[in-house]
ZAVEX-417321 format. One line per 5 residues: number of its first residue (from 1); their letters; for each residue x, y, z of C-alpha. Coordinates in pm, 1 decimal, padded with zeros to 6 digits, always signed. Example, Ala and Ser with C-alpha at 12.3 -4.5 7.8 and 13.67 -1.06 7.14 Angstrom:
REM residues 2
1) AS) +01230.0 -00450.0 +00780.0 ~ +01367.0 -00106.0 +00714.0
***
This chain:
REM residues 230
1) XXXXX) -15338.0 -00034.5 -07892.5 ~ -15619.8 +00053.3 -07663.6 ~ -15543.7 +00327.1 -07405.1 ~ -15757.2 +00443.7 -07113.7 ~ -15920.6 +00788.6 -07116.9
6) XXXXX) -15665.9 +00900.0 -06853.2 ~ -15369.6 +00801.5 -07073.1 ~ -15525.0 +00960.9 -07377.0 ~ -15546.4 +01293.4 -07195.3 ~ -15181.6 +01292.0 -07083.3
11) XXXXX) -14910.2 +01513.9 -07235.7 ~ -14636.9 +01331.2 -07419.0 ~ -14299.9 +01351.1 -07244.4 ~ -13980.9 +01235.9 -07420.6 ~ -13789.7 +00958.4 -07266.8
16) XXXXX) -13411.3 +00979.3 -07197.2 ~ -13140.7 +00736.7 -07323.2 ~ -13237.2 +00383.3 -07375.4 ~ -12921.8 +00163.4 -07388.1 ~ -13107.0 -00164.8 -07420.1
21) XXXXX) -13046.6 -00479.7 -07219.4 ~ -12727.0 -00552.0 -07030.5 ~ -12493.6 -00765.5 -07246.6 ~ -12454.9 -01134.3 -07147.9 ~ -12151.2 -01353.9 -07205.5
26) XXXXX) -12217.3 -01599.8 -07491.2 ~ -11968.7 -01827.0 -07660.9 ~ -11681.8 -01584.3 -07629.3 ~ -11891.9 -01270.0 -07711.2 ~ -12096.4 -01010.4 -07522.6
31) XXXXX) -12447.5 -01013.6 -07659.6 ~ -12738.3 -00777.2 -07604.5 ~ -13009.2 -01034.4 -07628.2 ~ -13342.6 -00888.8 -07750.6 ~ -13492.0 -01193.5 -07924.3
36) XXXXX) -13486.6 -01571.1 -07882.3 ~ -13252.3 -01605.4 -08185.1 ~ -12993.9 -01406.8 -07996.6 ~ -12949.2 -01681.3 -07739.1 ~ -12672.1 -01940.0 -07771.5
41) XXXXX) -12495.4 -02156.5 -07524.6 ~ -12437.6 -02491.4 -07356.7 ~ -12576.9 -02533.0 -07003.7 ~ -12761.3 -02750.3 -06754.6 ~ -13071.7 -02738.9 -06538.0
46) XXXXX) -13187.3 -02956.7 -06250.3 ~ -13551.8 -03020.5 -06178.3 ~ -13775.0 -03211.6 -05939.4 ~ -14130.9 -03330.7 -05932.9 ~ -14410.7 -03217.3 -05692.4
51) XXXXX) -14367.8 -03510.9 -05448.2 ~ -13997.8 -03486.9 -05485.6 ~ -13953.1 -03846.5 -05550.6 ~ -13726.5 -03793.6 -05861.9 ~ -13499.6 -03548.8 -06013.6
56) XXXXX) -13377.3 -03460.3 -06363.7 ~ -13056.7 -03309.3 -06500.3 ~ -13118.7 -03158.6 -06847.3 ~ -12828.1 -03046.6 -07067.9 ~ -12896.4 -02845.8 -07378.8
61) XXXXX) -12674.9 -02711.3 -07659.0 ~ -12844.4 -02410.6 -07808.4 ~ -12736.5 -02230.2 -08127.1 ~ -12925.1 -01906.1 -08239.7 ~ -13214.8 -01995.2 -08008.5
66) XXXXX) -13263.6 -02344.0 -08153.0 ~ -13191.2 -02655.9 -07942.5 ~ -12943.3 -02870.5 -08133.0 ~ -12855.7 -03123.8 -07857.6 ~ -13025.5 -03256.6 -07550.8
71) XXXXX) -12902.8 -03489.0 -07276.4 ~ -13166.9 -03597.0 -07014.7 ~ -13045.8 -03775.9 -06705.8 ~ -13299.2 -03898.4 -06449.9 ~ -13283.7 -04031.0 -06090.4
76) XXXXX) -13514.6 -04186.5 -05844.9 ~ -13833.3 -04236.1 -06046.7 ~ -13883.4 -04521.8 -06285.9 ~ -14153.1 -04351.2 -06479.0 ~ -13938.6 -04054.3 -06542.8
81) XXXXX) -13697.2 -04258.7 -06753.3 ~ -13973.4 -04322.4 -07003.2 ~ -14077.6 -03950.4 -06989.5 ~ -13713.3 -03868.0 -07063.6 ~ -13725.8 -04090.1 -07377.1
86) XXXXX) -14022.3 -03887.7 -07502.9 ~ -13858.9 -03556.8 -07405.9 ~ -13548.8 -03646.2 -07612.1 ~ -13769.3 -03659.0 -07924.7 ~ -13959.1 -03344.1 -07828.2
91) XXXXX) -13679.7 -03101.4 -07740.1 ~ -13434.3 -03086.6 -08036.8 ~ -13537.3 -02846.0 -08316.0 ~ -13748.7 -02626.1 -08087.7 ~ -13663.9 -02271.2 -07975.8
96) XXXXX) -13588.8 -02248.5 -07611.6 ~ -13915.5 -02048.9 -07567.6 ~ -14110.0 -02325.9 -07738.8 ~ -13946.4 -02588.2 -07515.9 ~ -14019.4 -02383.7 -07207.1
101) XXXXX) -14389.6 -02381.3 -07297.8 ~ -14406.9 -02744.5 -07408.1 ~ -14516.4 -03027.5 -07177.3 ~ -14207.7 -03241.0 -07146.3 ~ -14423.6 -03521.7 -06995.2
106) XXXXX) -14267.5 -03519.1 -06643.3 ~ -14279.7 -03241.9 -06381.5 ~ -13909.7 -03291.4 -06303.6 ~ -13810.2 -03247.2 -06666.5 ~ -14035.5 -02940.3 -06705.1
111) XXXXX) -13880.3 -02794.1 -06394.6 ~ -13529.3 -02862.6 -06526.7 ~ -13626.7 -02682.9 -06851.9 ~ -13739.0 -02382.3 -06646.4 ~ -13419.1 -02371.2 -06448.9
116) XXXXX) -13207.5 -02417.7 -06761.5 ~ -13396.7 -02128.5 -06931.5 ~ -13307.5 -01896.6 -06648.2 ~ -12941.6 -01991.8 -06672.3 ~ -12913.1 -01952.8 -07051.1
121) XXXXX) -13100.9 -01619.9 -07085.3 ~ -12892.0 -01460.8 -06810.5 ~ -12563.8 -01582.0 -06962.8 ~ -12479.9 -01838.9 -06691.7 ~ -12372.9 -02110.0 -06943.5
126) XXXXX) -12083.9 -02348.7 -06940.8 ~ -11982.6 -02206.6 -07279.5 ~ -12012.6 -01843.8 -07185.2 ~ -11645.9 -01773.9 -07245.3 ~ -11568.3 -02047.3 -07512.0
131) XXXXX) -11518.9 -01898.7 -07845.7 ~ -11792.1 -02023.3 -08084.4 ~ -11927.4 -02244.6 -07806.9 ~ -11915.1 -02615.6 -07778.0 ~ -11965.5 -02865.0 -08063.4
136) XXXXX) -12289.9 -03061.5 -08076.4 ~ -12223.3 -03388.4 -07890.2 ~ -12035.5 -03213.8 -07608.3 ~ -12273.8 -03337.4 -07344.0 ~ -12164.4 -03697.7 -07408.0
141) XXXXX) -11819.1 -03610.2 -07273.8 ~ -11975.8 -03567.1 -06925.2 ~ -12070.5 -03934.3 -06941.3 ~ -11718.6 -04067.0 -07003.6 ~ -11615.1 -04347.2 -07235.5
146) XXXXX) -11877.1 -04582.3 -07103.7 ~ -12157.4 -04329.3 -07187.2 ~ -12318.6 -04377.8 -06845.3 ~ -12447.2 -04110.3 -06610.4 ~ -12229.3 -04054.7 -06310.7
151) XXXXX) -12440.8 -04163.0 -06012.3 ~ -12381.1 -04208.0 -05640.5 ~ -12599.1 -04444.6 -05435.1 ~ -12539.7 -04487.1 -05055.4 ~ -12749.2 -04639.9 -04790.6
156) XXXXX) -12713.2 -04607.0 -04414.8 ~ -12894.2 -04705.6 -04092.0 ~ -12822.0 -04601.2 -03738.3 ~ -12779.4 -04959.1 -03627.0 ~ -12590.6 -05108.0 -03919.3
161) XXXXX) -12404.8 -04806.9 -04055.9 ~ -12320.1 -04697.0 -04417.5 ~ -12326.3 -04898.0 -04735.7 ~ -12164.2 -04783.4 -05055.6 ~ -12358.2 -04913.6 -05350.4
166) XXXXX) -12244.0 -04709.8 -05653.5 ~ -11987.8 -04432.2 -05691.3 ~ -11823.9 -04244.5 -05973.0 ~ -11593.6 -04540.8 -06045.9 ~ -11883.4 -04783.3 -06082.6
171) XXXXX) -12091.7 -05052.1 -05919.6 ~ -11945.0 -05136.3 -05573.0 ~ -11878.1 -05506.9 -05532.1 ~ -11716.4 -05508.7 -05190.6 ~ -11631.5 -05268.4 -04907.4
176) XXXXX) -11301.2 -05293.4 -04712.1 ~ -11317.7 -05238.7 -04329.5 ~ -11033.3 -05174.7 -04087.6 ~ -10993.2 -05326.0 -03735.3 ~ -11257.1 -05080.2 -03607.5
181) XXXXX) -11505.4 -05180.4 -03883.7 ~ -11467.4 -04845.7 -04053.0 ~ -11460.7 -04819.0 -04429.2 ~ -11110.3 -04773.5 -04574.3 ~ -11168.1 -04860.5 -04936.5
186) XXXXX) -11392.9 -05048.5 -05189.5 ~ -11381.6 -05275.5 -05487.6 ~ -11586.2 -05170.0 -05790.3 ~ -11696.1 -05282.0 -06134.4 ~ -11697.3 -05043.9 -06437.1
191) XXXXX) -12024.6 -05145.2 -06595.0 ~ -12011.3 -04937.0 -06912.1 ~ -11665.8 -05051.6 -07024.9 ~ -11751.9 -05409.1 -06931.2 ~ -12059.3 -05406.8 -07148.7
196) XXXXX) -11871.5 -05248.1 -07435.3 ~ -11607.4 -05524.4 -07423.3 ~ -11879.6 -05792.4 -07428.0 ~ -12051.8 -05630.3 -07731.6 ~ -11712.8 -05655.1 -07907.0
201) XXXXX) -11697.9 -06026.3 -07853.3 ~ -11490.9 -06056.7 -07531.5 ~ -11598.6 -06334.9 -07304.9 ~ -11823.2 -06209.5 -07031.7 ~ -11618.7 -06350.8 -06745.3
206) XXXXX) -11299.1 -06193.2 -06896.5 ~ -11465.1 -05863.8 -06939.9 ~ -11591.0 -05873.9 -06584.9 ~ -11250.1 -05944.8 -06449.1 ~ -11072.2 -05680.0 -06652.8
211) XXXXX) -11308.5 -05409.1 -06533.3 ~ -11276.1 -05455.9 -06158.9 ~ -11075.1 -05196.6 -05973.0 ~ -11023.0 -05077.0 -05620.6 ~ -11019.1 -04741.3 -05439.2
216) XXXXX) -10857.0 -04627.1 -05115.7 ~ -10682.0 -04878.5 -04894.4 ~ -10891.9 -05179.0 -04995.9 ~ -10592.6 -05406.7 -05004.4 ~ -10521.4 -05327.7 -04638.7
221) XXXXX) -10869.6 -05421.7 -04521.7 ~ -10898.2 -05652.4 -04217.9 ~ -11247.7 -05756.7 -04332.2 ~ -11423.1 -05738.0 -04666.7 ~ -11807.3 -05742.3 -04697.6
226) XXXXX) -12068.8 -05732.4 -04974.4 ~ -12258.7 -05404.3 -04910.0 ~ -12577.8 -05544.4 -05038.5 ~ -12595.5 -05870.8 -04849.9 ~ -12379.6 -05842.5 -04535.6
***
């Protein structure tokens, strides 16, 4: 290693105790992480692109520094969905340092990787106190039985008020209003389960009917409207 002349002339002074890095919680253990292979955990990162027209939620399951599982969920940008498809092929099998320094095609996905890296190396993981961590495939549990991302889409104007378009339960078919035209409930369609039933041979109309539900006081509504057309 090259030293400057000033350093070469200095007297050597012994250092005091060096206890290493602070331990971080990882999969039910306290770990002094010194190398990439010391990092394990299951966690998430959220990223956005420069014009902030889209966002990405990235979920990784990391074992001994290697990415074993990746779930990429995108919102708001049609191009990002295709970038996510490419990222799903790129991420697994890489170390988290490789992934951090790999172009994951979309700025939002790259930013999500950066934010996730910070979480995982500081021990802020969902599996920090889960002994032996979470099994590969755990990210799919966040999606539920229909394997669909949980999204919420609302629209509102000052003149016409709010419109519920999609909530946790599913695609909103109708909104129920009371005598003051305030929302008191809604009718929804569970798209994921409906499509699964159709794939298994159930008639489409039957599958549609069986996956309709309501929330709130929808049955008490004075008036019912289609949020997309009324």
